[in-house]
py3Dmol code that shows the C-alpha trace and the ligand (Angstrom):
import py3Dmol

protein = """\
ATOM      1  CA  MET A   1     105.844  91.228 129.436  1.00  0.00           C
ATOM      2  CA  THR A   2     104.856  89.204 126.209  1.00  0.00           C
ATOM      3  CA  ASN A   3     104.333  91.481 123.141  1.00  0.00           C
ATOM      4  CA  THR A   4     101.613  90.517 120.758  1.00  0.00           C
ATOM      5  CA  ILE A   5     102.065  90.789 117.070  1.00  0.00           C
ATOM      6  CA  LEU A   6      99.726  90.550 114.238  1.00  0.00           C
ATOM      7  CA  LEU A   7     101.476  89.116 111.138  1.00  0.00           C
ATOM      8  CA  VAL A   8      99.622  89.546 107.755  1.00  0.00           C
ATOM      9  CA  GLU A   9     101.156  87.212 105.182  1.00  0.00           C
ATOM     10  CA  ASP A  10      99.414  85.235 102.462  1.00  0.00           C
ATOM     11  CA  GLU A  11     102.526  83.132 101.488  1.00  0.00           C
ATOM     12  CA  GLU A  12     102.227  79.932 103.364  1.00  0.00           C
ATOM     13  CA  ALA A  13     105.883  78.845 103.585  1.00  0.00           C
ATOM     14  CA  LEU A  14     106.948  82.424 104.689  1.00  0.00           C
ATOM     15  CA  SER A  15     104.268  82.907 107.124  1.00  0.00           C
ATOM     16  CA  SER A  16     104.629  79.562 108.916  1.00  0.00           C
ATOM     17  CA  TYR A  17     108.492  80.219 109.200  1.00  0.00           C
ATOM     18  CA  LEU A  18     107.810  83.707 110.457  1.00  0.00           C
ATOM     19  CA  VAL A  19     105.172  82.354 113.087  1.00  0.00           C
ATOM     20  CA  THR A  20     107.602  79.853 114.357  1.00  0.00           C
ATOM     21  CA  GLU A  21     110.589  82.217 114.584  1.00  0.00           C
ATOM     22  CA  LEU A  22     108.487  84.936 116.357  1.00  0.00           C
ATOM     23  CA  GLN A  23     106.990  82.435 118.767  1.00  0.00           C
ATOM     24  CA  PHE A  24     110.343  81.140 119.572  1.00  0.00           C
ATOM     25  CA  GLU A  25     111.282  84.784 120.477  1.00  0.00           C
ATOM     26  CA  ASP A  26     108.271  84.673 123.023  1.00  0.00           C
ATOM     27  CA  TYR A  27     105.974  86.904 120.959  1.00  0.00           C
ATOM     28  CA  GLN A  28     102.363  85.896 120.839  1.00  0.00           C
ATOM     29  CA  VAL A  29     101.340  85.908 117.211  1.00  0.00           C
ATOM     30  CA  PHE A  30      98.073  86.206 115.336  1.00  0.00           C
ATOM     31  CA  LEU A  31      98.205  85.364 111.666  1.00  0.00           C
ATOM     32  CA  ALA A  32      96.063  86.769 108.928  1.00  0.00           C
ATOM     33  CA  LYS A  33      96.073  85.534 105.332  1.00  0.00           C
ATOM     34  CA  ASP A  34      94.525  88.402 103.660  1.00  0.00           C
ATOM     35  CA  GLY A  35      93.606  92.040 103.989  1.00  0.00           C
ATOM     36  CA  GLU A  36      90.034  91.449 105.330  1.00  0.00           C
ATOM     37  CA  GLN A  37      91.151  88.960 107.847  1.00  0.00           C
ATOM     38  CA  ALA A  38      93.705  91.331 108.964  1.00  0.00           C
ATOM     39  CA  LEU A  39      91.216  93.969 109.557  1.00  0.00           C
ATOM     40  CA  ASN A  40      89.026  91.372 111.455  1.00  0.00           C
ATOM     41  CA  LEU A  41      91.762  90.192 113.705  1.00  0.00           C
ATOM     42  CA  TYR A  42      92.794  93.759 114.395  1.00  0.00           C
ATOM     43  CA  ASP A  43      89.282  94.922 115.426  1.00  0.00           C
ATOM     44  CA  ASN A  44      88.948  91.906 117.643  1.00  0.00           C
ATOM     45  CA  ASN A  45      92.244  92.231 119.265  1.00  0.00           C
ATOM     46  CA  ARG A  46      92.930  96.003 119.276  1.00  0.00           C
ATOM     47  CA  GLY A  47      93.645  96.123 122.930  1.00  0.00           C
ATOM     48  CA  THR A  48      96.211  93.535 123.114  1.00  0.00           C
ATOM     49  CA  LEU A  49      98.267  94.127 119.949  1.00  0.00           C
ATOM     50  CA  ASP A  50     101.664  95.813 120.209  1.00  0.00           C
ATOM     51  CA  LEU A  51     102.777  95.701 116.648  1.00  0.00           C
ATOM     52  CA  ILE A  52     101.627  94.669 112.918  1.00  0.00           C
ATOM     53  CA  ILE A  53     103.821  93.207 110.333  1.00  0.00           C
ATOM     54  CA  LEU A  54     101.961  93.849 107.163  1.00  0.00           C
ATOM     55  CA  ASP A  55     102.799  92.411 103.683  1.00  0.00           C
ATOM     56  CA  TRP A  56     102.050  94.699 100.962  1.00  0.00           C
ATOM     57  CA  MET A  57     100.765  92.292  98.263  1.00  0.00           C
ATOM     58  CA  LEU A  58      97.719  90.591  99.657  1.00  0.00           C
ATOM     59  CA  PRO A  59      94.275  89.011  98.549  1.00  0.00           C
ATOM     60  CA  LYS A  60      91.193  91.045  99.125  1.00  0.00           C
ATOM     61  CA  LEU A  61      92.656  94.240 100.416  1.00  0.00           C
ATOM     62  CA  ASP A  62      96.404  95.142  99.829  1.00  0.00           C
ATOM     63  CA  GLY A  63      98.632  95.987 102.664  1.00  0.00           C
ATOM     64  CA  LEU A  64      98.495  99.615 101.903  1.00  0.00           C
ATOM     65  CA  GLU A  65      94.845  99.894 102.267  1.00  0.00           C
ATOM     66  CA  VAL A  66      94.857  97.839 105.342  1.00  0.00           C
ATOM     67  CA  LEU A  67      97.424 100.382 106.766  1.00  0.00           C
ATOM     68  CA  ARG A  68      95.363 103.401 105.768  1.00  0.00           C
ATOM     69  CA  ARG A  69      92.384 101.962 107.562  1.00  0.00           C
ATOM     70  CA  ILE A  70      94.067 101.207 110.560  1.00  0.00           C
ATOM     71  CA  ARG A  71      95.789 104.702 110.654  1.00  0.00           C
ATOM     72  CA  LYS A  72      92.514 106.454 110.718  1.00  0.00           C
ATOM     73  CA  ASN A  73      92.393 106.049 114.411  1.00  0.00           C
ATOM     74  CA  ASP A  74      95.393 104.230 115.621  1.00  0.00           C
ATOM     75  CA  ASP A  75      99.205 104.701 115.878  1.00  0.00           C
ATOM     76  CA  ILE A  76     100.039 101.050 116.533  1.00  0.00           C
ATOM     77  CA  PRO A  77     103.381 100.398 115.048  1.00  0.00           C
ATOM     78  CA  VAL A  78     103.523  98.838 111.763  1.00  0.00           C
ATOM     79  CA  ILE A  79     106.361  97.250 109.611  1.00  0.00           C
ATOM     80  CA  MET A  80     105.576  96.886 106.077  1.00  0.00           C
ATOM     81  CA  MET A  81     106.880  93.929 104.336  1.00  0.00           C
ATOM     82  CA  THR A  82     107.302  93.623 100.557  1.00  0.00           C
ATOM     83  CA  ALA A  83     109.038  92.199  97.504  1.00  0.00           C
ATOM     84  CA  ARG A  84     109.018  95.692  95.858  1.00  0.00           C
ATOM     85  CA  ASP A  85     111.868  97.761  96.461  1.00  0.00           C
ATOM     86  CA  TYR A  86     111.222 100.889  94.438  1.00  0.00           C
ATOM     87  CA  ILE A  87     111.869 104.079  96.145  1.00  0.00           C
ATOM     88  CA  GLY A  88     108.407 105.472  95.271  1.00  0.00           C
ATOM     89  CA  ASP A  89     106.634 102.561  96.949  1.00  0.00           C
ATOM     90  CA  LYS A  90     108.748 102.889 100.065  1.00  0.00           C
ATOM     91  CA  VAL A  91     107.968 106.550 100.395  1.00  0.00           C
ATOM     92  CA  ALA A  92     104.291 105.779  99.766  1.00  0.00           C
ATOM     93  CA  GLY A  93     104.333 103.071 102.426  1.00  0.00           C
ATOM     94  CA  LEU A  94     106.089 105.432 104.894  1.00  0.00           C
ATOM     95  CA  ASP A  95     103.860 108.363 104.093  1.00  0.00           C
ATOM     96  CA  SER A  96     100.773 106.182 104.767  1.00  0.00           C
ATOM     97  CA  GLY A  97     102.086 105.766 108.344  1.00  0.00           C
ATOM     98  CA  ALA A  98     104.392 102.618 108.349  1.00  0.00           C
ATOM     99  CA  ASP A  99     106.917 102.909 111.045  1.00  0.00           C
ATOM    100  CA  ASP A 100     109.380 100.792 109.093  1.00  0.00           C
ATOM    101  CA  TYR A 101     109.805  99.012 105.882  1.00  0.00           C
ATOM    102  CA  ILE A 102     111.581  95.752 105.103  1.00  0.00           C
ATOM    103  CA  THR A 103     112.192  94.444 101.594  1.00  0.00           C
ATOM    104  CA  LYS A 104     112.021  90.703 100.864  1.00  0.00           C
ATOM    105  CA  PRO A 105     114.036  88.451 101.069  1.00  0.00           C
ATOM    106  CA  PHE A 106     115.389  89.424 104.306  1.00  0.00           C
ATOM    107  CA  GLU A 107     117.150  87.779 107.075  1.00  0.00           C
ATOM    108  CA  ILE A 108     115.064  86.854 110.170  1.00  0.00           C
ATOM    109  CA  GLU A 109     117.624  88.612 112.334  1.00  0.00           C
ATOM    110  CA  GLU A 110     117.056  91.910 110.540  1.00  0.00           C
ATOM    111  CA  LEU A 111     113.237  91.764 111.152  1.00  0.00           C
ATOM    112  CA  LEU A 112     113.790  90.714 114.697  1.00  0.00           C
ATOM    113  CA  ALA A 113     116.112  93.636 115.203  1.00  0.00           C
ATOM    114  CA  ARG A 114     113.619  96.083 113.805  1.00  0.00           C
ATOM    115  CA  ILE A 115     110.753  94.583 115.870  1.00  0.00           C
ATOM    116  CA  ARG A 116     112.934  95.172 118.997  1.00  0.00           C
ATOM    117  CA  VAL A 117     113.858  98.766 118.144  1.00  0.00           C
ATOM    118  CA  ILE A 118     110.215  99.659 117.654  1.00  0.00           C
ATOM    119  CA  LEU A 119     108.866  98.029 120.799  1.00  0.00           C
ATOM    120  CA  ARG A 120     111.741  99.508 122.818  1.00  0.00           C
ATOM    121  CA  HIS A 121     110.714 102.850 121.254  1.00  0.00           C
ATOM    122  CA  GLU A 122     107.110 102.343 122.361  1.00  0.00           C
ATOM    123  CA  ASN A 123     107.671 101.318 125.789  1.00  0.00           C
ATOM    124  CA  ARG A 124     110.131 103.937 126.620  1.00  0.00           C
ATOM    125  CA  HIS A 125     107.828 106.843 127.448  1.00  0.00           C
ATOM    126  CA  PRO A 126     104.708 105.214 128.776  1.00  0.00           C
ATOM    127  CA  GLN A 127     103.608 107.955 131.210  1.00  0.00           C
ATOM    128  CA  GLU A 128     104.745 111.039 129.457  1.00  0.00           C
ATOM    129  CA  SER A 129     102.532 114.146 129.034  1.00  0.00           C
ATOM    130  CA  SER A 130     100.518 114.018 125.882  1.00  0.00           C
ATOM    131  CA  LEU A 131     100.757 117.806 124.913  1.00  0.00           C
ATOM    132  CA  TYR A 132     103.778 119.772 124.303  1.00  0.00           C
ATOM    133  CA  THR A 133     103.402 123.786 123.642  1.00  0.00           C
ATOM    134  CA  VAL A 134     106.353 125.671 122.592  1.00  0.00           C
ATOM    135  CA  GLU A 135     105.588 129.183 121.547  1.00  0.00           C
ATOM    136  CA  ASP A 136     102.743 128.890 119.062  1.00  0.00           C
ATOM    137  CA  LEU A 137     103.753 125.192 118.224  1.00  0.00           C
ATOM    138  CA  THR A 138     101.864 122.442 119.677  1.00  0.00           C
ATOM    139  CA  LEU A 139     102.473 118.634 119.475  1.00  0.00           C
ATOM    140  CA  ASN A 140      99.892 116.159 120.994  1.00  0.00           C
ATOM    141  CA  THR A 141     101.258 112.656 121.394  1.00  0.00           C
ATOM    142  CA  LYS A 142      97.765 110.993 121.722  1.00  0.00           C
ATOM    143  CA  SER A 143      96.320 112.445 118.469  1.00  0.00           C
ATOM    144  CA  ARG A 144      99.629 113.008 116.750  1.00  0.00           C
ATOM    145  CA  GLN A 145      98.456 116.382 115.828  1.00  0.00           C
ATOM    146  CA  VAL A 146     100.913 119.145 115.263  1.00  0.00           C
ATOM    147  CA  THR A 147      99.863 122.848 115.068  1.00  0.00           C
ATOM    148  CA  ARG A 148     101.556 126.128 114.478  1.00  0.00           C
ATOM    149  CA  GLY A 149      99.590 129.197 115.178  1.00  0.00           C
ATOM    150  CA  ASN A 150      96.054 128.101 113.651  1.00  0.00           C
ATOM    151  CA  ASN A 151      97.551 125.843 111.141  1.00  0.00           C
ATOM    152  CA  LEU A 152      97.367 122.028 111.267  1.00  0.00           C
ATOM    153  CA  ILE A 153     100.706 120.768 110.049  1.00  0.00           C
ATOM    154  CA  GLN A 154     100.799 117.447 108.175  1.00  0.00           C
ATOM    155  CA  LEU A 155     103.997 115.478 109.093  1.00  0.00           C
ATOM    156  CA  THR A 156     105.115 112.047 107.769  1.00  0.00           C
ATOM    157  CA  GLN A 157     106.007 109.470 110.571  1.00  0.00           C
ATOM    158  CA  ARG A 158     109.621 110.241 110.364  1.00  0.00           C
ATOM    159  CA  GLU A 159     109.166 113.896 110.571  1.00  0.00           C
ATOM    160  CA  TYR A 160     106.952 113.603 113.438  1.00  0.00           C
ATOM    161  CA  GLU A 161     109.304 111.367 115.288  1.00  0.00           C
ATOM    162  CA  LEU A 162     111.977 113.748 114.684  1.00  0.00           C
ATOM    163  CA  LEU A 163     110.031 116.723 115.848  1.00  0.00           C
ATOM    164  CA  LEU A 164     108.867 114.796 118.971  1.00  0.00           C
ATOM    165  CA  THR A 165     112.619 113.791 119.932  1.00  0.00           C
ATOM    166  CA  LEU A 166     113.678 117.585 119.475  1.00  0.00           C
ATOM    167  CA  ILE A 167     110.766 118.680 121.611  1.00  0.00           C
ATOM    168  CA  ARG A 168     111.256 116.265 124.342  1.00  0.00           C
ATOM    169  CA  HIS A 169     114.884 117.504 124.509  1.00  0.00           C
ATOM    170  CA  GLY A 170     114.000 121.133 124.169  1.00  0.00           C
ATOM    171  CA  GLY A 171     116.858 123.449 124.613  1.00  0.00           C
ATOM    172  CA  GLU A 172     119.333 120.572 124.371  1.00  0.00           C
ATOM    173  CA  THR A 173     121.579 120.148 121.452  1.00  0.00           C
ATOM    174  CA  LEU A 174     121.196 116.717 119.872  1.00  0.00           C
ATOM    175  CA  THR A 175     123.962 115.210 117.763  1.00  0.00           C
ATOM    176  CA  ARG A 176     123.175 113.581 114.343  1.00  0.00           C
ATOM    177  CA  ASP A 177     123.779 110.219 115.901  1.00  0.00           C
ATOM    178  CA  GLU A 178     121.618 110.718 118.739  1.00  0.00           C
ATOM    179  CA  LEU A 179     118.836 111.711 116.441  1.00  0.00           C
ATOM    180  CA  LEU A 180     119.616 108.700 114.154  1.00  0.00           C
ATOM    181  CA  ASP A 181     119.386 106.279 117.103  1.00  0.00           C
ATOM    182  CA  SER A 182     116.278 107.838 118.556  1.00  0.00           C
ATOM    183  CA  VAL A 183     114.258 108.210 115.300  1.00  0.00           C
ATOM    184  CA  TRP A 184     115.704 105.611 112.788  1.00  0.00           C
ATOM    185  CA  GLY A 185     116.988 103.097 115.364  1.00  0.00           C
ATOM    186  CA  VAL A 186     120.321 101.861 116.344  1.00  0.00           C
ATOM    187  CA  ASP A 187     120.241  99.329 113.405  1.00  0.00           C
ATOM    188  CA  PHE A 188     120.052 101.927 110.788  1.00  0.00           C
ATOM    189  CA  GLU A 189     122.684 101.364 108.035  1.00  0.00           C
ATOM    190  CA  GLY A 190     122.155 104.461 105.655  1.00  0.00           C
ATOM    191  CA  GLN A 191     123.856 107.722 105.502  1.00  0.00           C
ATOM    192  CA  PRO A 192     123.962 109.768 108.661  1.00  0.00           C
ATOM    193  CA  ASN A 193     123.027 112.952 106.320  1.00  0.00           C
ATOM    194  CA  VAL A 194     119.367 111.491 106.359  1.00  0.00           C
ATOM    195  CA  VAL A 195     119.007 113.420 109.378  1.00  0.00           C
ATOM    196  CA  ASP A 196     119.825 116.699 107.696  1.00  0.00           C
ATOM    197  CA  VAL A 197     117.471 115.957 104.933  1.00  0.00           C
ATOM    198  CA  TYR A 198     114.574 115.306 107.440  1.00  0.00           C
ATOM    199  CA  ILE A 199     115.452 118.421 109.319  1.00  0.00           C
ATOM    200  CA  ARG A 200     115.051 120.296 106.124  1.00  0.00           C
ATOM    201  CA  TYR A 201     111.661 118.764 105.412  1.00  0.00           C
ATOM    202  CA  LEU A 202     110.566 119.513 109.026  1.00  0.00           C
ATOM    203  CA  ARG A 203     111.882 123.204 108.844  1.00  0.00           C
ATOM    204  CA  ASN A 204     109.836 123.764 105.469  1.00  0.00           C
ATOM    205  CA  LYS A 205     106.639 122.674 107.359  1.00  0.00           C
ATOM    206  CA  VAL A 206     107.148 124.028 111.009  1.00  0.00           C
ATOM    207  CA  ASP A 207     109.531 127.092 110.720  1.00  0.00           C
ATOM    208  CA  ARG A 208     109.619 128.307 107.070  1.00  0.00           C
ATOM    209  CA  ASN A 209     106.395 130.485 106.992  1.00  0.00           C
ATOM    210  CA  TYR A 210     106.801 131.727 110.532  1.00  0.00           C
ATOM    211  CA  PRO A 211     108.625 134.719 111.857  1.00  0.00           C
ATOM    212  CA  HIS A 212     109.985 132.988 114.752  1.00  0.00           C
ATOM    213  CA  GLN A 213     112.411 129.920 113.960  1.00  0.00           C
ATOM    214  CA  LEU A 214     112.339 127.134 116.564  1.00  0.00           C
ATOM    215  CA  ILE A 215     114.768 124.671 115.000  1.00  0.00           C
ATOM    216  CA  HIS A 216     118.289 125.721 114.998  1.00  0.00           C
ATOM    217  CA  THR A 217     121.453 124.233 113.478  1.00  0.00           C
ATOM    218  CA  VAL A 218     124.404 123.935 116.072  1.00  0.00           C
ATOM    219  CA  ARG A 219     127.399 124.046 113.530  1.00  0.00           C
ATOM    220  CA  GLY A 220     129.564 120.789 113.642  1.00  0.00           C
ATOM    221  CA  ILE A 221     127.293 119.307 116.398  1.00  0.00           C
ATOM    222  CA  GLY A 222     123.676 118.816 115.425  1.00  0.00           C
ATOM    223  CA  TYR A 223     120.353 120.462 116.078  1.00  0.00           C
ATOM    224  CA  VAL A 224     118.237 122.065 118.909  1.00  0.00           C
ATOM    225  CA  LEU A 225     114.810 123.143 119.247  1.00  0.00           C
ATOM    226  CA  THR A 226     114.415 126.369 121.377  1.00  0.00           C
ATOM    227  CA  GLY A 227     111.551 128.467 122.513  1.00  0.00           C
ATOM    228  CA  ASN A 228     109.417 129.231 125.594  1.00  0.00           C
ATOM    229  CA  TYR A 229     107.870 125.911 126.856  1.00  0.00           C
ATOM    230  CA  GLN A 230     104.414 126.044 128.658  1.00  0.00           C
ATOM    231  CA  GLU A 231     103.313 123.299 130.904  1.00  0.00           C
TER     232      GLU A 231
END
"""
ligand_1 = """\
1
CA
Ca 102.006 88.676 99.644
"""
view = py3Dmol.view(width=600, height=400)
view.addModel(protein, "pdb")
view.setStyle({"model": 0}, {"cartoon": {"style": "trace"}})
view.addModel(ligand_1, "xyz")
view.setStyle({"model": 1}, {"stick": {}})
view.zoomTo()
view.show()
């Protein structure tokens, strides 16, 4: 199966290099050179696109604004590409719904590896149920909405992926490494304690204000989500 990528990049030398490399890897590529063209190409090819590689600094509409508009009704994977490497920008990108983030200059192999991780992740559970209910927690994989009791819970992309992984393996203890591979990808090179940090974020949103805790630490091993599942 050929995957289709929308590449949004205004720098001519970089974009033609990336198009060549992506086509060499058998991806079908659409190229947009500014934010408006990106949204037009996205609108016209929505049904066939599998992934968007989106530069941050663009003419007309910047990458963050393009991402915000796409995210209003689509969870297509997006890799943000930027020359900036301030941690605040990275957080803004991820909070706006980017699935990954790559800082220029980068090795083409690094970008290709991230693309493979994301597409593998997308294709892994094509038929699965769209609604999980555990006690008073619900997670809808179509709308990406999470609720607990009557409250809508706002999660970042990573928090959502982490919760989804725990819910899919309900009652099963997952190690930090398993969570890292599943949520951050096998090519992740940071510290494994990023898992503990994100579990803390998740607990603050999902568990802290509720009498019954669902996410539990299994000392020395990892984490487990327990509770009564409803079909
Ligand atoms: Ca640019």
